[in-house]
Structure formats: structure tokens, C-alpha cells
N, CA, C and O atoms as a printed pandas DataFrame, in Angstrom:
     atom_number atom_name residue_name chain_id  residue_number  x_coord  y_coord  z_coord
0              1         N          UNK        A               1   55.034   66.648  138.062
1              2        CA          UNK        A               1   56.579   67.033  138.122
2              3         C          UNK        A               1   56.580   68.142  138.108
3              4         O          UNK        A               1   55.920   68.761  137.273
4              5         N          UNK        A               2   57.472   68.861  139.218
5              6        CA          UNK        A               2   57.966   69.713  139.709
6              7         C          UNK        A               2   58.783   70.198  138.544
7              8         O          UNK        A               2   59.649   69.609  137.896
8              9         N          UNK        A               3   58.031   72.085  138.376
9             10        CA          UNK        A               3   59.227   72.583  137.596
10            11         C          UNK        A               3   60.264   73.431  138.238
11            12         O          UNK        A               3   59.718   74.395  138.775
12            13         N          UNK        A               4   61.682   73.436  138.401
13            14        CA          UNK        A               4   62.572   73.814  139.226
14            15         C          UNK        A               4   62.218   75.367  138.930
15            16         O          UNK        A               4   61.754   75.690  137.836
16            17         N          UNK        A               5   62.395   76.066  139.687
17            18        CA          UNK        A               5   62.290   77.835  139.526
18            19         C          UNK        A               5   63.824   78.426  138.631
19            20         O          UNK        A               5   64.959   78.247  139.071
20            21         N          UNK        A               6   63.608   78.902  137.759
21            22        CA          UNK        A               6   63.694   79.900  136.925
22            23         C          UNK        A               6   65.055   80.593  137.945
23            24         O          UNK        A               6   64.902   81.063  139.072
24            25         N          UNK        A               7   66.481   80.483  137.120
25            26        CA          UNK        A               7   67.488   81.589  137.774
26            27         C          UNK        A               7   67.378   82.955  137.510
27            28         O          UNK        A               7   66.943   83.416  136.455
28            29         N          UNK        A               8   67.723   83.523  138.350
29            30        CA          UNK        A               8   68.103   84.959  138.765
30            31         C          UNK        A               8   68.012   85.676  137.519
31            32         O          UNK        A               8   67.386   86.712  137.297
32            33         N          UNK        A               9   68.937   84.777  136.494
33            34        CA          UNK        A               9   68.816   85.775  134.974
34            35         C          UNK        A               9   68.101   85.944  134.204
35            36         O          UNK        A               9   68.067   86.861  133.384
36            37         N          UNK        A              10   66.845   84.379  134.457
37            38        CA          UNK        A              10   65.927   84.645  133.785
38            39         C          UNK        A              10   64.567   84.443  134.293
39            40         O          UNK        A              10   63.564   84.009  133.726
40            41         N          UNK        A              11   64.767   84.871  135.532
41            42        CA          UNK        A              11   63.433   85.569  136.175
42            43         C          UNK        A              11   63.000   86.747  135.519
43            44         O          UNK        A              11   63.871   87.617  135.536
44            45         N          UNK        A              12   62.022   87.050  134.986
45            46        CA          UNK        A              12   61.248   87.900  134.163
46            47         C          UNK        A              12   60.920   89.221  135.345
47            48         O          UNK        A              12   61.260   90.403  135.382
48            49         N          UNK        A              13   60.182   88.439  136.149
49            50        CA          UNK        A              13   59.373   89.848  137.284
50            51         C          UNK        A              13   59.224   89.481  138.500
51            52         O          UNK        A              13   58.378   88.640  138.805
52            53         N          UNK        A              14   60.053   90.076  139.416
53            54        CA          UNK        A              14   60.300   89.623  140.709
54            55         C          UNK        A              14   59.167   89.482  141.739
55            56         O          UNK        A              14   58.186   90.174  141.466
56            57         N          UNK        A              15   59.043   88.506  143.225
57            58        CA          UNK        A              15   57.700   88.637  143.304
58            59         C          UNK        A              15   57.673   90.125  144.169
59            60         O          UNK        A              15   56.535   90.463  144.495
60            61         N          UNK        A              16   58.578   90.889  144.507
61            62        CA          UNK        A              16   58.195   92.254  144.302
62            63         C          UNK        A              16   57.963   93.330  143.668
63            64         O          UNK        A              16   57.729   94.466  144.081
64            65         N          UNK        A              17   58.076   92.719  142.170
65            66        CA          UNK        A              17   57.406   93.400  141.376
66            67         C          UNK        A              17   56.229   92.798  140.926
67            68         O          UNK        A              17   55.299   93.567  140.681
68            69         N          UNK        A              18   56.092   91.867  140.796
69            70        CA          UNK        A              18   54.459   91.371  140.558
70            71         C          UNK        A              18   53.296   91.546  141.800
71            72         O          UNK        A              18   52.130   91.477  141.411
72            73         N          UNK        A              19   53.487   91.739  143.076
73            74        CA          UNK        A              19   52.928   92.538  144.183
74            75         C          UNK        A              19   52.785   94.034  143.905
75            76         O          UNK        A              19   51.851   94.759  144.249
76            77         N          UNK        A              20   53.791   94.334  143.276
77            78        CA          UNK        A              20   53.498   96.378  143.113
78            79         C          UNK        A              20   52.312   96.030  141.996
79            80         O          UNK        A              20   51.186   96.454  142.258
80            81         N          UNK        A              21   52.477   95.389  140.944
81            82        CA          UNK        A              21   51.628   95.583  139.484
82            83         C          UNK        A              21   50.186   94.845  140.331
83            84         O          UNK        A              21   49.112   95.397  140.092
84            85         N          UNK        A              22   50.170   93.593  141.323
85            86        CA          UNK        A              22   49.087   93.513  141.682
86            87         C          UNK        A              22   48.215   94.430  142.377
87            88         O          UNK        A              22   47.004   94.577  142.207
88            89         N          UNK        A              23   49.173   95.179  143.384
89            90        CA          UNK        A              23   48.749   96.479  144.131
90            91         C          UNK        A              23   48.086   97.591  143.793
91            92         O          UNK        A              23   47.336   98.322  144.440
92            93         N          UNK        A              24   48.754   97.639  141.857
93            94        CA          UNK        A              24   48.099   98.964  141.085
94            95         C          UNK        A              24   46.617   99.247  141.350
95            96         O          UNK        A              24   45.859   98.550  142.025
96            97         N          UNK        A              25   46.363  100.257  140.779
97            98        CA          UNK        A              25   44.652  100.309  140.494
98            99         C          UNK        A              25   44.524  100.162  139.235
99           100         O          UNK        A              25   44.241  101.203  138.641
100          101         N          UNK        A              26   44.682   98.808  138.320
101          102        CA          UNK        A              26   44.571   98.787  137.550
102          103         C          UNK        A              26   43.392   97.253  136.773
103          104         O          UNK        A              26   43.131   96.209  137.372
104          105         N          UNK        A              27   43.004   97.564  135.627
105          106        CA          UNK        A              27   41.922   96.195  135.188
106          107         C          UNK        A              27   43.229   95.107  134.821
107          108         O          UNK        A              27   44.365   95.225  134.362
108          109         N          UNK        A              28   42.467   94.126  135.247
109          110        CA          UNK        A              28   43.175   92.603  134.597
110          111         C          UNK        A              28   44.007   92.880  133.962
111          112         O          UNK        A              28   45.134   93.110  134.400
112          113         N          UNK        A              29   43.538   92.958  132.228
113          114        CA          UNK        A              29   44.250   92.979  131.006
114          115         C          UNK        A              29   45.266   94.166  131.027
115          116         O          UNK        A              29   46.222   94.101  130.256
116          117         N          UNK        A              30   45.116   95.364  131.943
117          118        CA          UNK        A              30   46.293   96.045  131.974
118          119         C          UNK        A              30   47.461   95.690  133.091
119          120         O          UNK        A              30   48.604   96.122  133.236
120          121         N          UNK        A              31   46.619   94.642  133.871
121          122        CA          UNK        A              31   47.961   94.546  134.800
122          123         C          UNK        A              31   48.841   93.057  134.073
123          124         O          UNK        A              31   49.838   92.745  134.725
124          125         N          UNK        A              32   48.554   92.173  132.839
125          126        CA          UNK        A              32   48.785   91.317  132.806
126          127         C          UNK        A              32   49.878   92.351  131.246
127          128         O          UNK        A              32   50.893   91.823  130.792
128          129         N          UNK        A              33   49.370   93.770  130.702
129          130        CA          UNK        A              33   50.216   93.866  129.609
130          131         C          UNK        A              33   51.106   94.650  130.334
131          132         O          UNK        A              33   52.146   94.802  129.693
132          133         N          UNK        A              34   51.122   95.485  131.948
133          134        CA          UNK        A              34   52.389   95.973  132.311
134          135         C          UNK        A              34   53.295   94.565  132.787
135          136         O          UNK        A              34   54.490   94.584  132.491
136          137         N          UNK        A              35   52.941   93.766  133.265
137          138        CA          UNK        A              35   53.927   92.835  133.846
138          139         C          UNK        A              35   54.847   92.139  132.352
139          140         O          UNK        A              35   56.031   91.824  132.475
140          141         N          UNK        A              36   54.046   91.964  130.902
141          142        CA          UNK        A              36   54.620   92.025  129.614
142          143         C          UNK        A              36   55.602   92.732  129.820
143          144         O          UNK        A              36   56.741   92.273  129.899
144          145         N          UNK        A              37   55.306   93.984  129.942
145          146        CA          UNK        A              37   55.847   94.947  129.628
146          147         C          UNK        A              37   57.232   95.544  129.894
147          148         O          UNK        A              37   57.922   96.209  129.121
148          149         N          UNK        A              38   57.537   95.102  131.369
149          150        CA          UNK        A              38   58.227   94.669  132.664
150          151         C          UNK        A              38   59.091   93.886  132.116
151          152         O          UNK        A              38   60.265   94.217  131.952
152          153         N          UNK        A              39   58.562   92.662  131.742
153          154        CA          UNK        A              39   59.368   91.429  131.519
154          155         C          UNK        A              39   60.026   91.715  130.186
155          156         O          UNK        A              39   61.170   91.267  130.121
156          157         N          UNK        A              40   59.519   92.459  128.914
157          158        CA          UNK        A              40   59.932   92.731  127.762
158          159         C          UNK        A              40   61.312   93.504  127.765
159          160         O          UNK        A              40   62.321   93.235  127.113
160          161         N          UNK        A              41   61.017   94.944  129.024
161          162        CA          UNK        A              41   61.938   95.549  129.257
162          163         C          UNK        A              41   63.594   94.829  129.872
163          164         O          UNK        A              41   64.701   95.259  129.550
164          165         N          UNK        A              42   63.380   93.925  130.594
165          166        CA          UNK        A              42   64.545   93.763  130.956
166          167         C          UNK        A              42   65.185   92.274  130.200
167          168         O          UNK        A              42   66.257   91.758  130.517
168          169         N          UNK        A              43   64.076   91.664  128.958
169          170        CA          UNK        A              43   64.497   90.800  127.953
170          171         C          UNK        A              43   65.875   91.984  127.197
171          172         O          UNK        A              43   67.039   91.665  126.954
172          173         N          UNK        A              44   65.201   93.378  126.972
173          174        CA          UNK        A              44   65.571   93.896  125.758
174          175         C          UNK        A              44   67.006   94.279  126.196
175          176         O          UNK        A              44   68.036   94.489  125.555
176          177         N          UNK        A              45   66.688   94.296  127.595
177          178        CA          UNK        A              45   68.279   94.803  128.089
178          179         C          UNK        A              45   69.207   93.849  128.208
179          180         O          UNK        A              45   70.342   94.318  128.127
180          181         N          UNK        A              46   69.155   92.342  128.416
181          182        CA          UNK        A              46   69.466   91.186  128.053
182          183         C          UNK        A              46   70.313   91.527  126.703
183          184         O          UNK        A              46   71.448   91.981  126.552
184          185         N          UNK        A              47   69.122   91.054  125.618
185          186        CA          UNK        A              47   69.401   91.296  124.363
186          187         C          UNK        A              47   70.303   92.536  123.713
187          188         O          UNK        A              47   70.511   92.441  122.503
188          189         N          UNK        A              48   70.742   93.452  124.262
189          190        CA          UNK        A              48   71.289   94.817  123.716
190          191         C          UNK        A              48   72.372   94.584  124.900
191          192         O          UNK        A              48   73.159   95.420  124.457
192          193         N          UNK        A              49   73.121   94.029  126.228
193          194        CA          UNK        A              49   74.247   93.329  126.632
194          195         C          UNK        A              49   74.691   92.881  125.273
195          196         O          UNK        A              49   75.447   93.440  124.479
196          197         N          UNK        A              50   74.182   91.981  125.206
197          198        CA          UNK        A              50   74.860   90.025  124.149
198          199         C          UNK        A              50   75.105   90.985  123.092
199          200         O          UNK        A              50   75.959   90.454  122.382
200          201         N          UNK        A              51   74.786   92.196  122.579
201          202        CA          UNK        A              51   74.898   92.763  120.858
202          203         C          UNK        A              51   75.553   94.259  121.488
203          204         O          UNK        A              51   75.381   95.316  120.882
204          205         N          UNK        A              52   76.264   94.183  122.687
205          206        CA          UNK        A              52   77.097   95.518  123.095
206          207         C          UNK        A              52   76.696   97.115  122.613
207          208         O          UNK        A              52   77.477   98.048  122.429
208          209         N          UNK        A              53   74.930   97.100  122.447
209          210        CA          UNK        A              53   74.424   98.167  122.338
210          211         C          UNK        A              53   73.651   98.565  123.432
211          212         O          UNK        A              53   73.458   97.826  124.397
212          213         N          UNK        A              54   73.064  100.029  123.304
213          214        CA          UNK        A              54   72.000  100.691  123.914
214          215         C          UNK        A              54   70.753   99.738  123.523
215          216         O          UNK        A              54   70.730   99.173  122.430
216          217         N          UNK        A              55   69.697   99.587  124.491
217          218        CA          UNK        A              55   68.204   99.305  124.085
218          219         C          UNK        A              55   68.116  100.331  122.828
219          220         O          UNK        A              55   68.115   99.896  121.677
220          221         N          UNK        A              56   68.071  101.186  123.007
221          222        CA          UNK        A              56   67.486  102.053  121.954
222          223         C          UNK        A              56   68.390  101.816  120.128
223          224         O          UNK        A              56   68.198  102.090  118.943
224          225         N          UNK        A              57   69.043  101.374  120.709
225          226        CA          UNK        A              57   69.947  101.564  119.404
226          227         C          UNK        A              57   69.253   99.924  118.713
227          228         O          UNK        A              57   68.926   99.916  117.526
228          229         N          UNK        A              58   69.118   98.869  119.407
229          230        CA          UNK        A              58   68.736   97.468  118.929
230          231         C          UNK        A              58   67.701   97.658  117.963
231          232         O          UNK        A              58   66.926   98.613  118.014
232          233         N          UNK        A              59   67.669   96.711  117.026
233          234        CA          UNK        A              59   66.981   96.431  115.747
234          235         C          UNK        A              59   65.918   95.567  115.167
235          236         O          UNK        A              59   66.264   94.430  114.847
236          237         N          UNK        A              60   65.029   95.821  115.031
237          238        CA          UNK        A              60   63.928   94.824  114.791
238          239         C          UNK        A              60   64.473   93.583  114.640
239          240         O          UNK        A              60   64.186   92.717  115.466
240          241         N          UNK        A              61   65.474   93.254  113.407
241          242        CA          UNK        A              61   66.210   92.617  113.309
242          243         C          UNK        A              61   67.443   91.601  114.078
243          244         O          UNK        A              61   67.801   90.431  113.937
244          245         N          UNK        A              62   67.871   92.808  114.995
245          246        CA          UNK        A              62   68.663   91.945  116.035
246          247         C          UNK        A              62   67.918   90.948  117.158
247          248         O          UNK        A              62   68.336   89.928  117.706
248          249         N          UNK        A              63   66.557   91.708  117.286
249          250        CA          UNK        A              63   65.816   90.825  118.279
250          251         C          UNK        A              63   65.562   89.487  117.398
251          252         O          UNK        A              63   65.530   88.297  117.711
252          253         N          UNK        A              64   65.456   89.919  116.617
253          254        CA          UNK        A              64   64.482   88.246  115.385
254          255         C          UNK        A              64   65.759   87.731  115.859
255          256         O          UNK        A              64   65.918   87.350  117.019
256          257         N          UNK        A              65   66.552   87.719  115.088
257          258        CA          UNK        A              65   67.860   87.501  115.374
258          259         C          UNK        A              65   68.644   86.418  117.000
259          260         O          UNK        A              65   69.209   85.330  117.113
260          261         N          UNK        A              66   68.397   87.068  117.556
261          262        CA          UNK        A              66   68.189   86.525  118.762
262          263         C          UNK        A              66   67.841   85.354  118.989
263          264         O          UNK        A              66   68.369   84.265  119.210
264          265         N          UNK        A              67   66.505   85.938  118.858
265          266        CA          UNK        A              67   64.744   85.053  119.425
266          267         C          UNK        A              67   65.632   83.795  118.471
267          268         O          UNK        A              67   66.408   83.026  119.037
268          269         N          UNK        A              68   65.418   83.748  117.219
269          270        CA          UNK        A              68   66.038   82.679  116.549
270          271         C          UNK        A              68   67.066   81.659  117.165
271          272         O          UNK        A              68   66.959   80.462  117.432
272          273         N          UNK        A              69   68.243   82.680  117.312
273          274        CA          UNK        A              69   69.888   81.812  118.228
274          275         C          UNK        A              69   69.015   81.022  119.287
275          276         O          UNK        A              69   68.882   79.798  119.283
276          277         N          UNK        A              70   68.420   81.924  120.226
277          278        CA          UNK        A              70   68.081   81.291  121.414
278          279         C          UNK        A              70   67.084   80.207  121.683
279          280         O          UNK        A              70   66.985   79.378  122.588
280          281         N          UNK        A              71   66.045   80.595  120.119
281          282        CA          UNK        A              71   65.260   78.940  120.101
282          283         C          UNK        A              71   66.162   77.670  119.632
283          284         O          UNK        A              71   66.031   76.555  120.137
284          285         N          UNK        A              72   67.366   78.066  118.304
285          286        CA          UNK        A              72   67.903   76.794  118.196
286          287         C          UNK        A              72   68.995   76.314  119.243
287          288         O          UNK        A              72   69.597   75.257  119.058
288          289         N          UNK        A              73   69.261   77.215  120.480
289          290        CA          UNK        A              73   70.234   76.893  121.523
290          291         C          UNK        A              73   69.472   75.532  122.234
291          292         O          UNK        A              73   70.087   74.543  122.633
292          293         N          UNK        A              74   68.079   75.706  122.295
293          294        CA          UNK        A              74   66.872   75.520  123.009
294          295         C          UNK        A              74   66.823   74.025  122.239
295          296         O          UNK        A              74   67.363   73.103  122.849
296          297         N          UNK        A              75   66.309   73.775  121.149
297          298        CA          UNK        A              75   66.160   73.090  120.293
298          299         C          UNK        A              75   67.323   71.828  120.562
299          300         O          UNK        A              75   67.078   70.649  120.816
300          301         N          UNK        A              76   68.430   72.376  120.441
301          302        CA          UNK        A              76   69.902   71.303  120.304
302          303         C          UNK        A              76   70.267   71.286  121.814
303          304         O          UNK        A              76   71.112   70.401  121.955
304          305         N          UNK        A              77   70.013   71.841  122.921
305          306        CA          UNK        A              77   70.435   71.547  123.838
306          307         C          UNK        A              77   69.589   71.343  125.048
307          308         O          UNK        A              77   70.019   71.102  126.176
308          309         N          UNK        A              78   68.250   71.473  124.670
309          310        CA          UNK        A              78   67.268   71.811  126.001
310          311         C          UNK        A              78   66.921   73.205  126.156
311          312         O          UNK        A              78   67.458   74.253  125.798
312          313         N          UNK        A              79   65.778   72.891  126.847
313          314        CA          UNK        A              79   65.483   74.549  127.891
314          315         C          UNK        A              79   66.729   74.756  128.757
315          316         O          UNK        A              79   67.126   75.920  128.825
316          317         N          UNK        A              80   67.307   73.967  129.327
317          318        CA          UNK        A              80   68.516   74.568  130.123
318          319         C          UNK        A              80   69.600   75.194  129.890
319          320         O          UNK        A              80   70.317   75.760  130.715
320          321         N          UNK        A              81   69.811   75.066  128.226
321          322        CA          UNK        A              81   70.885   75.641  127.324
322          323         C          UNK        A              81   70.478   77.206  127.144
323          324         O          UNK        A              81   71.221   78.179  127.262
324          325         N          UNK        A              82   69.155   77.181  126.841
325          326        CA          UNK        A              82   68.328   78.264  126.349
326          327         C          UNK        A              82   68.340   79.162  127.070
327          328         O          UNK        A              82   68.267   78.623  128.174
328          329         N          UNK        A              83   68.403   80.702  127.289
329          330        CA          UNK        A              83   68.060   81.738  127.653
330          331         C          UNK        A              83   66.737   82.029  128.030
331          332         O          UNK        A              83   66.677   82.650  129.091
332          333         N          UNK        A              84   65.756   81.801  127.547
333          334        CA          UNK        A              84   64.227   81.571  127.731
334          335         C          UNK        A              84   63.725   80.237  128.149
335          336         O          UNK        A              84   63.829   79.210  127.478
336          337         N          UNK        A              85   63.086   80.359  129.502
337          338        CA          UNK        A              85   62.671   78.929  129.797
338          339         C          UNK        A              85   61.445   78.495  129.590
339          340         O          UNK        A              85   60.775   78.315  130.607
340          341         N          UNK        A              86   60.917   78.256  128.497
341          342        CA          UNK        A              86   59.685   78.064  128.251
342          343         C          UNK        A              86   59.609   76.886  127.380
343          344         O          UNK        A              86   58.515   76.477  126.988
């Protein structure tokens, strides 16, 4: 079964960003962590926007609550209803 491509809003690493990470003089574990960090930054920007706060003002509780909400949506509406597509 083919997996549909993610919408731009939920694609956390663009092809260009991925190519830049691949070209970086980093070990494989460092490249993985770099990709994870870039993706996390984009997700934190989205979460902060939903809460109407600056990223630096997000609390751990807000991040946890956001993941709980997104997971509840995914369980209730399916993967297409949630922000994270996994």
C-alpha cells in the first residue's frame, strides 16, 4: 500500500534540509539528532502558535497537553485528523 505524502504543514524536514544534513560533516548519530532537532523546532513553533505564545514561553505541561490532544484526535478521527502523521 502506498503511503500518501504528508501535507507541507506536517512535513517536518524538507528535501533541501535533508540534503543539507546529509552534506554536513557529521556522524550518522549526529545527523539523526540534527534531523530530530530541526523537526522538533518546527513542531514547537506549531505548538506555540496554537497556544498563542512564544516558543520560549511554552511549558512542558503545554507540550504534553498538546501531544495528548493530538493523540486523542488521531484515535478518534484517524491519522488524517491529527497533526502528526504517524
